[in-house]
N, C-alpha and C positions, 0 to 999 in steps of 0.2 A: 504493500500500500504506500509506504514512504517513498519507494523508488518511483512509483507512478506519480505521486505528488511532485517529486523533484523534477521529473520529466516534464510534467505539465507546467510547472512554474518557469522552467526554461523557455517553454513556448510563450508564456506570458511576456517574458523578457524580450523575445524576438518580436512579438506582435506589438508590444508597447513602444519599441523603438520606431515603429512605423505609424504611431498615432501622434497627432499634434493636436493643439487646442481645439476641441470640438470637431475634429476631422479624422477620417480613417483613410489610410493609403492602402489601396488594394490593386494588385496586378499592375503596379507602376502608375496608376491613375489616382488623383486626389479627388475624393468625393465628399462633400459636406454631409453630415448626418441629418437625415430627415425621415422620420418614422411615418410610414404610410398606414393604410388600413390594415395590412398584414403586419402583426407585431414581430414576425420573424424575418422581415425583409428590410434592407436598407435601400433607399431610393436615391439615385443620383440626381443632380440638378440639370444635367444635360443628357439628351438621348432618352431612349425608351427602355434600356436594359435595367433590370433590377438585380442586386447582388445579395445573396444570402449572407446573413450575419455569421461571421466565423467566430466560434466560441470554444477555445481550448481551455476554458477556465472551470470546467465542471467540477474537478476535484477541489479547487480552492473554494468554490461556492458550497460544495458539500461539507467542507471543513467548517465553514462559518455556520452553516445550517445546523450541523450536529452540535455545535457549542452553545446554541441558544437556550437549551433546557438545563444547562449546568453552569453554576457560577465559576467552578474551577475544574479543570481536567488535566490530563497528563501533559498537555502542551499549551494550555491557555488559562488565562485568569481574567475574569470580568472585573474591572475596577469600580464601576459605578452603575451596574445594572440593577434596575428596580425589579425585584422578583414579582411584585404585584402588577407590573405592567404586562398584561396579556398580549399586547400588540406584537411583541417581539417573537411570540411563539407561533405566529401564523405562517403556514406554508405558502399562502397566497397573499401577495402584497408587493408594493413597490419599495425598493430599497436604494439608498444612496450610501455608499461605504467609502470612507477615506482610508486609503491603504498606503503604508510605507513607514518611514522613519519620522514619527511625529515630534521627536525631540530635536531634530536638526533643522537648521535654517531659521526661518522666521515663522513660528507657529501661528502668530496672530493673523498673518496674512491669509493662510489657507483655512484657518478656523472661521474667520469672518465670512468667507465665501460660503462655507457649509452652514453657518448659522443663519445667513440670509435666506438660503434655500429652505432651511428648517422652519423659519418664521413664515415663509410664503406657503409652504405645503405641509400643514400640520398632520395630514393623513398619511404621509410617507414615513417610513422607518429610516432613521439616520443612525450611523454608528461609525466609529473609527477603529482601525486595526493597526497596532504598532508591533513591528517584528523585532525581537530581541534574541539574545542567546543566553545560555546558562551562566556565562561569566558576568553578564550585565543585568540579569533579570531583577536582582534585588534593588540595585540603584535605579534602574529604569522604572520600576514600580513606584518608588518614592517620587521620582521626578515627574512622572505622569500624574500622580496624585496632586502635586503642587500645581501642575499645568491645568488640571481640571478646575481648581479653585481660581487660578489667575485669569484664565480665559472664560470662566463661567460656562462650562460645557454641560449641557443638559441631555446630550445624547450619550449612550453607553460607549465605553472604550474597551476594546479587547486587547490584552497583552499576550502575544503569541510567541512561542519559541520556534516556530517553523521558519525555516530559512526562506528568505524572499530575495532573489537576486536583483541588484540594481542595474539599470540600463539607461543609456542616453543622458547620464547626469541627472536624471529626474528621480527624486526620492519619494515623491508623494503623487498618488493618482486617485481619481474619483471613479468609482465603479457604480454605474446606474443600471439596475436590472429589475425585472418583475418575475415573481415566482421562482427565483433562484435559477433563472435561465438567461442565456444570450445577453451578457452584459455589454454595455457601452462603456468605453474607457476614455477618460479625459485627463490630460496632464495638467498639473497645477499652474505651470508657467503660462501666463496670459490667458487664463481660463475665461471663456465667455459665459458668464452666469446666465444670461438670457437664453443661450442655446440649450443649456442644461435644463432650464425651467420649461422650455418648450418640449424637450424630450420627456420630462416628468408628466406634463399634461397629456402627451400621447400615450404614455404607458399607463397612466392612471385610469381606473374604471369608475371613479367617483362620479355620481350624478351631478354634483355641484362643484365645478372647477373654478379655482380662483383665476383672476386675470393674470396673464403671463408676465408681462414686463412691468406691470404697474408698480410693484413694490420697489423695483430697482431704478425706475426713472422718476418716480415722484418722491414721496417722503415716507411716512410711517403708516402702517396699516395695522389697526388693532386686531389682536387675535381673538377669535370667537370662543376658543376653548380656554381652559384654565391655564394660568401662568405656570410654566414648568420651572423647576429649580434643580440644580445638580444633586443627584441622589447620593453618590459616593461621599461627598463632603458634608452630609447632613449632620454628622456628629460634630463637625467644626462649627456648625450653626449655633451650638450651645455655648461657645465661647463669647465673652462679652463683646469683643470686636471680631468681625468676620471679614477679612480682607479690607482693612482700612486703606483705601486706594489713594486718596488725595486729601489735602488740607490747605486752608487759606486762613487769613487772620484779619481782624480789625483791631489794630493796636490802640487806637483812641478809645474804643469801647471795651477793651480788654476781653475780646471774644475770639475763640477759635471755632472754625467751621470744619468739622471732620466728616468726610464721606465714608460712612460705614457701608461700603459698596454692596457687599453680598447680603447685608441685612436691609438694603433698600431704604436707607434713611440718612439724614444729615443730623449729626449731633452738634449742638451749639453749647460751648462750655467756656469757662474762664481759662486764663493761662495756667492756673493752678489745678485745673481738672474738675472744678465744680460744674456739673451739668445744669444748664439754664433752660434749655428747650430742645426739641427735636422736630424734624420735618419728615413726614412720611409714616405711613402706618401699615402698608401692605404692598407687595409687588403688583404693579399694574401701571395704568396711565389714567390719572384723574386729577383735575384741578380742585382747589377748595382749601378749607382751613387745614392747618398743619396736621391736626389729628386725623383727618379723613383723606388727605391728599395721598396720591400713589405715584411712585416712581419705579423704574426697573434698572437697578444697578447704577446709581448716580456716581459720577466720577468727579472731575475738577469743579471747583467753585471759585467765584470771583465776587468780592464784596465791593459794592458801589456806595461810598460814603455819602455822596451828594444826595442820592435818592433813598438811602438806608434800605437797600435791597440786596439780595444775594442771587447771582446768576449761577445756575446749576446745569452741568452737562448730564443729561439723562441718557446714558450711553446706549442701553439695550432698547430704548424707545426711539433712538435716533432723533432726539429732541433737545431743545434748550428751554429750561424753565426759569422763572423768576419768583423769588420768595420775598414778599414784603415783610420785613422784620417787625414793623410797627403794627400792622393789621393782622399779621400771622396768616396770610393767604398766599397760596401757591398758584401761579398761572403759567400758561405756556406762551413763550415768545416765538419759538419756531418748532414745528410748522404752525401756520396760522390756523386757529381753531374756530369753527363756526358753530354757534349754539343753535339748536333747534328744539322747540318745545315738543315734548312727547307726553303721552298719558301715563298715569300711575302704573297701569297694568303692564305696559311696554317696559317701563323701568324695572319692575319686579322680574319680568321674564328675562330681561337682559342680564340682571344680576345673577340669576341662577343658571345662566348659560344656554337658554333656549332660543334667544334672539340676539342678533347683532345689535350693537349700540347705535341707535339712530340719533342720540342726543348730541354726540360729539363727532364731527367729521373734520377731516383734514382739508384745509383750503385748497391745497394743490390737487387733492383727489377729486375735488368738485369740478376740475377742469377736464379736458378730454383725456381719455385713457392713453393716448399716444403722446402725451406731453413729454418733452425731453428736458424738463426743468431739472437742474441739479438738486441733489438732496444729500443730507447727512447720512453717513453710514458708520455706525459705531464710533461716534466722536468721543474723545477722552480729555484733551487739554483745552484750556480757554485762557485768552489774554484780551486786554482792552486796548484798542487803538486810541489815538488822541481825539479822533472824531467820534461820532455816535455810532460805532460799530464794534463787533466782537470778532476776534480771531479764534477760530476753532480748529483743532488738529486731531487726527485720529491717533491711536496708540502707537502704531508703527511709523509715524511721521511720513506716511506715503501720500497723504492728502490733507489739504488745508482749505477751509471755507471762511469767507468774510460775510458776516450776517449784519444787515442794516437793522438797527433796533427800531427805527421809526416805521419802516415798512414791514419788518418781520420777514424779509426775503434774503436769499443768498445773492450777494453782489458779484462775487468772484470765487473761482475755484483754482487752486494751484496744486499740481500733481508732482510727485517725486520729491525726495529729500533735498536734492540739490536745488530744485526750483524754489522750495520753501525757504531754504537758508539764504538764497540769493536775494529774495525780496524781504523776508522778515527775520533774517538771521540776527540782526542787531537787537531786536526786541527779545528774541529767545536767548541769545548769548548773555544779555544783561542780567537776566534772572539766574541763569546757570552759573554765573560768576560767583555766586554765594557758596557754591559747592567747594570752592578752594579752601574754605575754612574747615571742612570736614576732614577727619583723619582718613588716610588712604585706605586703611583696612575697612573702615565703616562704609566708605564710599563704594568700594568693590562689592561688599556684601549686599548693600541696598541695590546697586545696579544689577547684580546677578539675579536678585529676587524678582525684579520687575521689568528688566530690559525687554524691549520689543523693537528697538531701533538699532539695526546692525551697523548702519553708517556711523552713528555717534551714540554709543550706549548710554552715556550720561543724560542725553536728551529725554530718555524715558522717565527720568526723575523730575521733569519740569513741574508737575503739579503735586508732587508728593512732599514738598517742603515749603516753608514760608518763613520770612524774617519776622522776628518779634523782639524788638529792643536789641539787647546784646546777645540774644539767643537765636538759634535756628530750630524750629519745631519740624519734625519729620516723621512721616508714617513709616512703620516697619511692618510690611505685609507678611514677612516670614514669621515674625514674632507676634503678630496680631496685637500691636501696641503703638503708642505714639512716644517718640523720643524728644528730649530737649537737650540741645548741644550748645554750650557756651562758646562763642567764637574766640574769646581771648584765652580762656584757660583750657579749652578743649574737653572740659568735663561733660560727661553724658549721663543722663538719668531718664527714667521712664516716668511719664505722667501718670499719677494714680488718680483715677476718676472717682468722684464722690457724687452724692445725690442721684444715684442710679435709678432709684424708684420713680423718678419723674418720667422715665421712659415707658412706664406702665407695663402691662402684660404683653409679651412678644406675640406677633401675629401668628407664629406657627403653633402657639398653644391655644389661643382663643378660637372661637368658631363664629366669625361674622357671617352675614347672609351669603356672601359670595362662595363660602366653602360648604354650605349645606348640600348643594347639588354635587359638588366634587366628592364629598364623603360617600354619597350614594353611588358614585361611579367607581369606587374602589380605593380612594385615598384614605389611608388609615388614620385614625385619631391618635393623639398622644397616648403613651403608655399609661395604664391605670395603676396608680400607686397603691390604692386601697379601695376595697368594696365592703360596705357595711350594711347590714339589714336591721331595720327597726320595726317592731310591732307595738303599736300604742293606741291610745284613745284620742279622739279629736280634741283639738285645742292648740295652745301655743307651746312650741317645743324649742328650747334653747339647746344648741349643740356647740360643743367646744372640741375642735380638732387639736390634738396634742401631737405635734410632729417632731420626731427625733431625726435630726440631720445625720448624714453618714459620718462614721467615725473618721477621725483625722482631718475633718473639715471644720471651717468656721464661717459664720456669716460675715460678708464684707460690710454690711450695714443693716440696721433693723428693717424688717419687712414693712412696707408701706401698703396702705389700703389700695393704692392705684395698681399694685401688682397682683391683685386678687380679682377673680371673676367668678360670680355665682350665677347659677341658673336653676330655677325650679320648674319641674315638669309634672304634669298630672294634677292631683287633687290638693296640692299644697301651694301656698303663697309665701314667697320670700319676704322677709322684713329687713330693711336696711339698718345700719348702725347697730348691729346685734352685739350683745354683751355689755352694753353701757348700763350704768346704774339707773338711768331714767328710761322710761318706756320708749322704745324705738319707734320711728315713723315707718309706716307701711308704704311700700311702693304702690302708688295708685295711678289711675288713668288721668288723662288731660282734663276731663270734665271735673273730677274731684279736686284737682289742683286749682282749677279756676274758682271753685267755691271756697277753697281754703284761702286763696288770695283775697277774695271779697271779705271773708271773716277777719283776716289780718288787717285789711284796710279799715274796716269798721272799728276795730280795736284801736288803731292808731288815731282815728278821729275822736273817739270817746276818751281815751286815756293814753296819750303819747308816751308817758313815762313807763307805764306797764308794758307797752309794746317793746320798748327798748330793753327792759329787763328780760322779756321772753327771748329776744334775739341773743342776749348774752348767755342765757341758759342753753339755747340750742347750740351755740358755739362750744360750750363746755360738754355737751352731750356726746360729741363725736368720739367713738370708741377708738382705742389704740390696740395695735397688735402686740400682745404681751409676749415677753420672752424671759423665762426663768427656768430654773432647774435643768438647764441645758436643752430645753425644748422650746419650740415656737408654737404659740397658741393662736388659732384663728377661730373667732366666735361667729356663729351663724344663728339665725332665728327664723322659724317658719310657723305659719298658721296652717294646721292640718285639718282636712275634712275626710269623711269616709271614702275609702278607695285606695288605689295604688298610686304611688308617685315616686319621684326621684329628685334629689338635690345634687347638683354637680358643682364641684369647687375646683377651680384651677388657681395655682399660685406659682410665682416665679421667685425662687430663692437664688440670690447671687452669692456664690461660695468661693472659697479658695482653700488650699491645703493649710492646716494649722501649723504654725511654726512652734513646734515643741520638741521634746527629746526624741519622740518616736520618729519624726520626719527629719530631724537634724542629721542623723547618721545615714539616711537613705541616699542612694545614688539618684541622679536626675532621671535615669530610665525607670527606676522603681517608682519615683514620684509621678512620672507621666503615666505609668500603668495604673496607679491609684486613681487618677482622674478618669482614665478610661473605664475603670471598674465602676466608678460612681455614675458615669453617663450611660454605661452599657444597658442597664435594664430599660431605660426609656428609648434608646436608639436601636436595641437589638443588634449590636455589632457582631459581625463574624470575626473569627480569629485574625483573618487577613486585614479586615478593617481596623481592628484594634492595633495591630502591628504598624499599619500605615499611620494611624493617628499618633502613636508614640514617636515614630520616626520624624513626622512633620513637626511635632513639638520640640524634639531634641535638636533639629536643624536650626531652630530659631536662636540657639545659643543664649537663651535667657533663663533666669531662675524660675524653675517650674512652680515654686511655691508662691510666686507673685501673680500667676495666671488666674484671672477671674473667670469663672464659668457659671452657667445657669443650670440649676437643678429643678426640673419641673415637678410640681405636685399636682396630681390628678386624682381626686377622691370622689367616689359616687356612693351616696347614701340612699338606699331604697327603703321606702316607707310602705307598710301594710297597715293602714289605719282602719280600726274597727268602727262599727256604727255608734252613733251618739247614745250615751246612757240617758234614760228617761228620768225626769224629776218625779217627786212624789205625786204631783198633780197629773202625771201622765201626759202632759201637754208640752211643757218646756223641756229643753235639752240642756245637758250639762257639758261645759267645756272644761277640759282637764289640762292644767299646766304641767309640763314634764321637761326633763332635761336629760342630756346624754353626753358623755365624754368618750371620744373615739381616739384611740392611740394609732398613730400612723408612723411606721418606720420606713425610712428611705434607704 
């Protein structure tokens, strides 16, 4: 079997040497690819002869097909395959596979092309295959893990030990096929994405096909299905920072604007690390207040002191956003967004994934489909010119766009690194000159972690540092932290963030309306920490969750109410501010709130002094999350009625390893494995995932005990409430007050 595979792979090498971008050379004649009605036929643009598609790749496709149902085999390892994704197990379907050495050259370039095709064709299966050997397999596995995080790859990557001969100097090729038959092969060099898109349309049997060149010639097209995130790196998601890609500063206002890119948010803090605010709540594309606005992997930011606003590069949405710091509202600068009024039902249907969003449309898309207007493609860096325009550059420095802020349109496009440096080199070099203050070892480490510009590696750091007085603040994507370096002394320290509770409950723990439909589609909820059953009489029930945090860990700061989410289902009603000494207020509807406001208004008119006293009492009534005897206590209160019901409690605990005698003598690897053990129950990591997680943490060269990570708490309390007891007069009912303490061990 292996000799057969080797023979066929040599045939691949021979055939690939005769394949150029989007074209196949056959019998000495060059014929463009054009799929006709017969899917097994290639049709030339001249003459009437048709050529049968030559396919010596059956063994390679069989190898890929056989690996789909196993995460790990004798010669393959899936690095980020979601076992819950049934789509990859289909024998029938259209596939696009990136094949070759994915760690060589400029990965950003060919990954961007594949991600564009993936955004355009959500019904197609995408994957990457990296060929390694036994000597490099361990190092390649770690390097690919870092690459998945850095490039935000949501398609699975297969690490194979099968030999794949190189040819024609090309190391990466795109295989496009349907039902694991008759692949089309495209070389990466000068790949024409539009031709691949047309081939996918021809191969696809979907009843509703997306417009071919629309995504690539206009701007941004909102995905109708759920936002996908990298599966392999999901355990890194529980670190406090998850690929902090870029940072900017407002020295006058003592503010840092940190792009926590893979958490899809911007964190606003002081220079000492006290968190003041955050922008973004969930991956997606939506304008609005900071708590409801959505971005998809924000990158560079630029603070405009005159307008007190922050310009944000929304990388995976191919957009530029503007955050008004005073009004706390996020809006889209580019592409221009046209608002349309829609009905409530359409909004609900769109939120749960049954309809496309008709409320927000891209201005360029409203034009003709054949429009050749330039558009942003995975922008990353941003600078401000003297005039009213922005300079936007992609990660690999292969393309630059000038955006007019007044019109919201692209004025100019510059392609190629040399062209960019010839026109805007002075602007770029001026900022990069600050890097001369960094120690050479630190500069090399940062450049290696983020570089995507082969012509000038340091240019990749353009948006990852900012001047702040005598210091330089810089993101460390390998260590998932922010560094502060003094330019005079060269001293380096890590910023310790505080007031973390202001960030609230992370989006991957809560269940907003957008995720209800996705959960029904197979996306699993967070790991359940504890399930408890209660059988009681109707009435008011006070519940105290007593949570024991994992051994060898400590809370970074006390748990805040903003990091807790409660939901009552069935025959119970949740009561807010539970556990306080005074009767808590029940969560009521809008109508009841309106009547309560009228009562309060009447009270103010009759006796203003009494009204002020009531307000003071209400401020004192707010309950606190208590912490004693080494446990965290969360109080809940519900009103119960006969029937079955359930109370769901989510909480986010920010922990780190305790600095005590037990951890003092442990090695950095042992400490990293302890963090993996704490996160493993919630993430259900495989042994390979855990090993990768440890290696990624160790490569950061930072003190593992300083790493802040999130431990989710997910408790479900099921109620079986009996019928109301009857009073002596047989007419009235009796309500019974009860209480329960539930011990939860993490």
